C-alpha positions, -999 to 999 in steps of 0.1 A, spaced: -1 0 2 15 34 -10 20 64 15 -10 93 13 -4 120 -6 -16 155 4 -9 149 41 26 163 43 16 196 67 -2 167 91 32 147 89 55 176 96 31 185 127 38 150 140 76 151 134 74 184 155 55 168 183 81 139 182 110 161 186 93 181 212 84 148 232 119 136 232 128 119 197 158 128 183 158 136 143 181 110 143 155 85 155 128 98 130 153 96 102 158 58 113 119 55 110 124 67 73 152 44 67 130 15 80 100 22 59 123 24 28 137 -9 39 104 -26 45 94 -17 8 76 16 14 102 37 -3 74 68 -11 66 67 25 102 68 37 110 96 13 81 118 27 91 114 60 125 124 53 115 154 35 95 163 63 124 160 87 144 179 65 116 208 63 111 209 100 149 210 107 154 238 86 
């Protein structure tokens, strides 16, 4: 199943919340790598891009 499109702002909000509750960007990047490794390359790329935007 593919990643949902059009929900990038919601994903960024979840990433900000995760960072504010103690997860590191390194841990979130590992989630992106795991998604890609499990075969969901699109979702992994979206998570990685959202982390990059939040980290700017």
